[in-house]
C-alpha positions in Angstrom: -49.2 108.1 27.4 -50.5 107.0 30.8 -52.8 104.0 31.1 -56.4 105.1 31.8 -57.8 104.9 35.3 -61.1 103.2 35.5 -64.1 105.2 36.3 -66.3 103.0 38.1 -70.1 103.5 37.3 -73.5 102.0 37.8 -75.8 101.5 34.6 -79.7 101.4 34.9 -82.0 100.7 32.3 -85.3 101.9 33.3 -85.8 100.6 36.8 -83.3 97.8 36.7 -79.5 97.7 37.3 -78.1 96.1 34.4 -74.2 96.5 34.8 -71.6 98.3 37.2 -67.9 98.4 37.0 -65.1 100.4 35.0 -67.0 102.7 32.5 -65.6 101.2 29.3 -66.6 97.6 30.5 -70.0 98.8 31.8 -70.8 100.4 28.5 -70.0 97.3 26.4 -72.1 95.1 28.9 -75.0 97.5 28.4 -74.7 97.4 24.7 -74.4 93.7 24.7 -77.5 93.3 26.8 -79.8 96.0 24.9 -78.3 96.5 21.5 -80.1 99.6 20.0 -82.1 100.1 23.2 -78.8 101.1 24.7 -79.7 104.6 24.2 -82.4 104.4 27.0 -79.7 103.7 29.8 -78.7 106.0 32.5 -75.0 105.9 33.7 -73.9 107.2 36.9 -70.5 107.7 38.5 -70.4 105.1 41.2 -69.0 107.4 43.8 -70.8 110.7 43.2 -73.8 109.5 41.2 -73.2 112.3 38.8 -74.8 111.2 35.3 -72.2 110.1 32.4 -73.6 110.7 29.1 -72.7 108.2 26.3 -73.1 109.1 22.7 -73.8 105.8 21.1 -73.6 106.8 17.5 -71.4 104.4 15.5 -71.6 101.5 17.9 -70.0 100.6 21.4 -66.4 101.0 20.3 -67.0 104.5 18.8 -68.9 105.4 21.9 -66.2 104.1 24.2 -63.5 106.0 22.1 -65.5 109.1 22.6 -65.5 108.7 26.4 -61.7 108.5 26.4 -61.2 112.3 27.5 -63.3 111.4 30.4 -61.1 108.4 31.4 -57.9 110.5 30.7 -58.9 113.0 33.2 -58.7 110.2 35.9 -55.4 108.7 34.4 -52.6 108.4 36.8 -48.8 108.5 36.0 -47.1 105.1 36.3 -43.6 106.5 36.7 -41.7 109.4 37.9 -42.9 112.2 40.5 -46.6 112.5 40.5 -48.1 115.8 39.2 -49.5 117.4 42.5 -51.2 120.1 40.9 -49.8 122.6 43.2 -51.3 126.1 43.5 -49.6 128.9 45.1 -51.8 131.1 47.4 -51.1 133.3 50.0 -51.6 132.4 53.8 -51.7 134.7 56.6 -50.4 133.4 60.0 -49.3 134.8 63.1 -45.3 134.9 63.7 -45.8 132.0 66.3 -47.5 129.8 63.6 -44.8 130.6 61.0 -42.1 129.6 63.6 -43.8 126.4 64.5 -44.1 125.4 60.7 -40.3 126.3 60.2 -39.5 123.6 62.8 -41.5 120.9 61.3 -40.0 118.2 59.2 -40.4 119.1 55.5 -41.0 122.8 56.1 -44.2 124.8 56.1 -45.9 123.7 52.9 -45.5 119.8 53.7 -46.7 120.3 57.1 -49.7 122.3 55.9 -50.5 119.6 53.2 -50.2 116.9 55.9 -52.4 118.7 58.5 -55.0 119.1 55.8 -55.0 115.7 54.7 -55.3 114.5 58.3 -58.1 116.8 58.8 -60.0 115.7 55.7 -59.4 112.1 56.7 -61.0 112.6 60.3 -63.8 114.7 58.9 -66.7 112.5 59.0 -68.9 115.6 58.4 -67.6 115.8 55.0 -68.1 112.1 54.3 -71.5 112.4 55.4 -72.2 115.3 53.1 -70.7 113.8 50.1 -73.0 110.5 50.8 -76.1 112.7 51.2 -75.3 114.5 47.9 -74.6 111.4 46.0 -77.8 109.7 47.4 -79.8 112.8 46.7 -78.5 113.1 42.9 -79.2 109.5 42.2 -82.7 109.4 43.9 -83.7 112.5 42.2 -82.8 111.1 38.7 -84.2 107.5 39.3 -87.0 108.0 42.0 -87.9 111.7 42.0 -91.7 110.6 40.9 -91.7 107.7 43.1 -94.0 107.6 46.5 -92.2 108.5 49.5 -89.6 110.5 47.6 -89.6 113.7 49.5 -90.0 112.0 52.9 -87.0 109.7 52.0 -85.0 112.8 51.2 -86.1 114.7 54.5 -85.0 111.3 56.3 -81.6 111.1 54.4 -80.6 114.7 55.5 -81.8 114.1 59.1 -79.7 110.8 59.3 -83.0 109.0 60.2 -82.4 105.3 58.8 -85.6 103.8 59.8 -87.7 106.4 58.1 -85.5 106.4 55.1 -85.8 102.5 54.9 -89.8 103.1 55.4 -90.0 105.6 52.5 -87.9 103.8 50.2 -89.5 100.4 50.8 -91.9 100.5 48.0 -89.4 101.6 45.3 -88.3 99.2 42.5 -85.6 96.7 44.0 -82.5 97.9 42.3 -83.3 101.5 42.8 -84.1 101.1 46.3 -81.0 99.0 47.2 -78.5 101.4 45.4 -80.2 104.3 47.2 -79.7 102.6 50.5 -76.0 101.7 49.7 -75.3 105.5 48.7 -77.1 106.9 51.8 -75.5 104.2 54.3 -72.6 106.7 55.5 -75.2 109.4 56.1 -77.6 107.1 57.9 -75.2 105.4 60.1 -73.8 108.7 61.5 -73.6 109.1 65.4 -74.4 112.6 66.6 
């Protein structure tokens, strides 16, 4: 069995950030701080801001045990060849493309994977989109009723840092600061 990879999360109780870190540790910390009121928390994946539901029945250790399938999904093998999750599909290329691929070190598949990884690494537009989506998810969940919410969203998707700061200024401190951290890659872009 592989060790569990940590899923990093942010934990909020009402408008206050109370924990952050690996999911199991943050859940324990939240329970220690709030006791039975822990059912009122909101837990977000730190990268995507997708909510993580925790079933607190039976106490913190039972809750963490029920989170094990989520944590196992992100587990990584410690020895041997990593499972790549390779999926075979058809690719249609011109003969000159196939010839060029055949000449590359590692062959066509290795070269295509390397080219795709390079393109993904250089894809600042993808990073901007992911930042916008993450900030949007978090802001909707935590600040959807706050003054300036819609204007802040417009500023986020326009890449307008000044307006984003203006419209989030009146939000509760922890929500405002986390929204700004999530939005930063989208707001610091250069067109």
